[in-house]
C-alpha positions in Angstrom: 22.5 -55.2 56.1 20.6 -58.1 57.8 17.8 -58.5 60.2 14.4 -60.2 60.6 12.8 -57.9 58.0 15.6 -57.7 55.5 14.4 -59.0 52.2 16.2 -61.6 50.1 15.2 -60.5 46.6 15.6 -62.5 43.4 14.6 -59.6 41.0 12.5 -56.4 40.7 10.8 -54.6 37.9 9.7 -51.0 38.1 6.7 -50.2 35.8 4.9 -53.1 34.1 1.4 -53.9 32.9 1.8 -57.6 32.8 1.2 -58.5 36.5 -2.1 -56.8 37.5 -4.2 -53.8 36.8 -2.6 -50.5 35.9 1.2 -49.7 36.0 2.8 -51.8 38.7 6.2 -52.6 40.2 7.1 -56.1 41.1 9.3 -57.7 43.6 10.2 -61.4 43.3 11.7 -62.9 46.5 14.2 -65.7 46.6 13.3 -69.1 48.0 10.2 -71.3 47.8 9.3 -74.5 49.7 7.0 -75.9 47.1 9.2 -76.8 44.1 6.3 -77.1 41.7 6.9 -79.1 38.5 7.1 -76.8 35.6 7.9 -73.7 37.7 8.5 -70.6 35.6 11.5 -69.6 37.7 13.2 -72.7 39.1 16.4 -70.6 39.8 14.4 -68.7 42.5 13.3 -71.8 44.4 16.6 -72.5 46.4 16.9 -70.9 49.8 20.2 -69.1 48.9 21.4 -65.5 49.4 20.5 -63.2 46.5 20.1 -59.4 46.8 19.7 -58.3 50.4 17.3 -55.3 50.5 16.0 -53.0 53.2 12.2 -52.8 52.8 12.0 -49.0 53.2 14.7 -48.5 50.6 13.2 -51.0 48.2 9.7 -49.3 48.6 11.2 -46.0 47.4 12.9 -47.9 44.5 9.7 -49.5 43.4 7.9 -46.2 43.3 10.6 -44.3 41.5 8.3 -44.2 38.4 5.5 -41.7 39.2 3.1 -43.7 37.0 3.2 -46.7 39.2 -0.2 -47.3 41.0 0.3 -50.8 42.4 2.8 -53.3 43.7 2.8 -57.0 42.9 4.6 -59.5 45.2 5.8 -62.8 43.8 8.7 -65.2 43.9 9.8 -67.5 45.2 7.3 -67.6 48.0 6.3 -64.2 49.4 4.8 -65.6 52.6 8.2 -66.9 53.6 9.3 -63.3 53.9 6.0 -61.9 55.0 7.3 -59.6 57.8 9.7 -57.8 55.4 7.1 -57.5 52.7 4.5 -56.2 55.1 6.9 -53.5 56.1 7.7 -52.7 52.4 3.9 -52.3 51.7 3.5 -50.0 54.8 6.3 -47.8 53.6 5.1 -47.8 50.0 1.7 -46.6 51.1 3.3 -43.7 53.0 4.7 -42.6 49.7 1.7 -43.4 47.5 -1.7 -45.1 47.8 -0.8 -48.2 45.9 -2.8 -51.4 45.5 -1.2 -54.7 46.3 -1.5 -58.1 44.5 0.3 -61.1 46.0 0.9 -64.6 44.8 1.4 -67.5 47.2 1.6 -71.3 47.0 -0.2 -71.6 50.3 -4.0 -71.7 50.6 -5.6 -68.8 52.3 -7.2 -71.0 54.9 -3.7 -72.3 55.9 -2.3 -68.8 56.0 -5.0 -67.8 58.5 -5.0 -70.9 60.6 -1.3 -71.8 60.7 0.9 -68.9 59.4 4.1 -70.4 58.0 6.3 -67.4 59.0 6.3 -64.2 61.1 4.3 -61.3 59.6 1.8 -63.3 57.6 -1.3 -61.8 59.3 0.1 -58.3 58.8 0.8 -59.0 55.1 -2.6 -60.4 54.5 -4.1 -57.3 56.1 -2.3 -55.2 53.5 -3.0 -57.3 50.4 -5.9 -56.3 48.1 -5.9 -59.4 45.9 -4.3 -62.8 46.9 -3.8 -65.5 44.3 -3.3 -68.8 46.2 -2.4 -72.4 45.5 0.5 -74.2 44.0 1.1 -74.3 40.2 -0.2 -77.5 38.5 1.0 -77.8 34.9 -1.8 -80.1 33.9 -4.3 -77.5 35.0 -2.7 -74.6 33.1 -5.6 -73.3 31.0 -3.7 -70.4 29.6 -6.1 -67.8 31.0 -6.0 -65.2 33.6 -3.3 -64.0 36.0 -3.2 -67.3 37.9 -0.9 -70.0 36.5 -3.3 -72.9 36.7 -7.1 -73.2 37.2 -6.7 -74.7 40.8 -5.4 -71.4 42.0 -7.9 -69.0 43.4 -8.3 -65.2 43.3 -9.3 -63.7 46.6 -10.4 -60.1 46.8 -9.3 -59.4 50.4 -10.5 -55.8 50.1 -12.9 -54.1 47.7 -10.2 -52.0 46.1 -9.8 -53.9 42.8 -13.2 -55.6 42.6 -14.6 -52.9 40.2 -11.4 -52.0 38.4 -12.4 -53.9 35.2 -9.4 -56.3 35.3 -10.4 -59.9 34.8 -7.9 -61.8 37.0 -9.3 -65.3 36.1 -10.3 -65.1 32.4 -8.3 -62.5 30.6 -5.9 -63.4 27.8 -2.4 -63.6 29.1 0.4 -61.2 28.1 4.0 -60.9 29.1 6.8 -58.5 28.9 10.5 -59.2 28.3 12.9 -56.9 30.0 16.4 -57.0 28.5 19.4 -55.6 30.2 22.7 -56.4 28.5 22.9 -60.2 28.2 20.2 -60.7 30.9 16.5 -61.2 30.1 13.7 -61.2 32.6 10.2 -62.6 31.7 7.5 -60.5 33.4 4.0 -61.9 33.7 2.1 -65.2 33.6 2.9 -66.5 30.2 0.7 -68.4 27.7 1.2 -72.2 27.5 4.3 -73.1 25.6 5.8 -69.6 25.9 8.4 -70.3 28.6 10.1 -73.0 26.6 10.2 -70.8 23.5 11.5 -67.9 25.5 14.3 -70.1 27.0 15.3 -71.3 23.5 15.4 -67.7 22.2 17.6 -66.6 25.2 20.0 -69.5 24.7 20.4 -68.6 21.0 21.1 -64.9 21.8 23.6 -65.9 24.5 25.3 -68.3 22.2 25.7 -65.5 19.6 26.9 -63.1 22.2 29.5 -65.6 23.5 30.6 -66.3 19.9 31.0 -62.6 19.1 32.9 -62.1 22.3 35.3 -64.9 21.5 35.8 -63.6 18.0 36.6 -60.1 19.1 38.7 -61.0 22.2 40.4 -64.1 20.9 39.7 -65.7 24.3 37.2 -68.0 25.9 33.6 -66.8 26.2 32.7 -65.1 29.5 30.1 -66.6 31.8 26.6 -65.2 31.6 24.1 -65.0 34.4 20.7 -66.7 34.1 17.6 -64.8 33.2 
């Protein structure tokens, strides 16, 4: 299935408390024009085919857990797929009155004056909290939901202004979702955590490969990246 609103999805997570207030579902899109040094997910930067998803079907998938009260959009660069994500949000809100948090490397002023892709105004109109700006490793202060202190938190609506969630100063927390040999890091991690996480995943994969070689007597099978 392809079309102007078909989403190219790197990963999803249904039900997390690590990327915004309450229980949320997350969609990470594939492809980003910024290539920030120290990016947490460099494998999601290339503009390559990943999972093709219809926004309406994906909305239902993200809200499969009845506890989910919000959706977080990340990547990759969400504004590169703004039309599809705007449709996803519209569909999700027909199913449930969810809040929407969105990350972007673009500044809000640029998004409003020179939208980089179709659907940007529609997506901005649907977003409650926008976290803008590229990641700068030297400005990573280990606090809040933004990755570095140059990034700004914009409450585009009043929906989450009084929810008690400190987007800029709260201690960071992450979740690790493990599915077979695959591991997904969910959240904005504390400084130093991504490197430790990668080392731990490499150790587990090496043990998995060694165990597979021992039991099968053959070469270890290839594993996908986390």
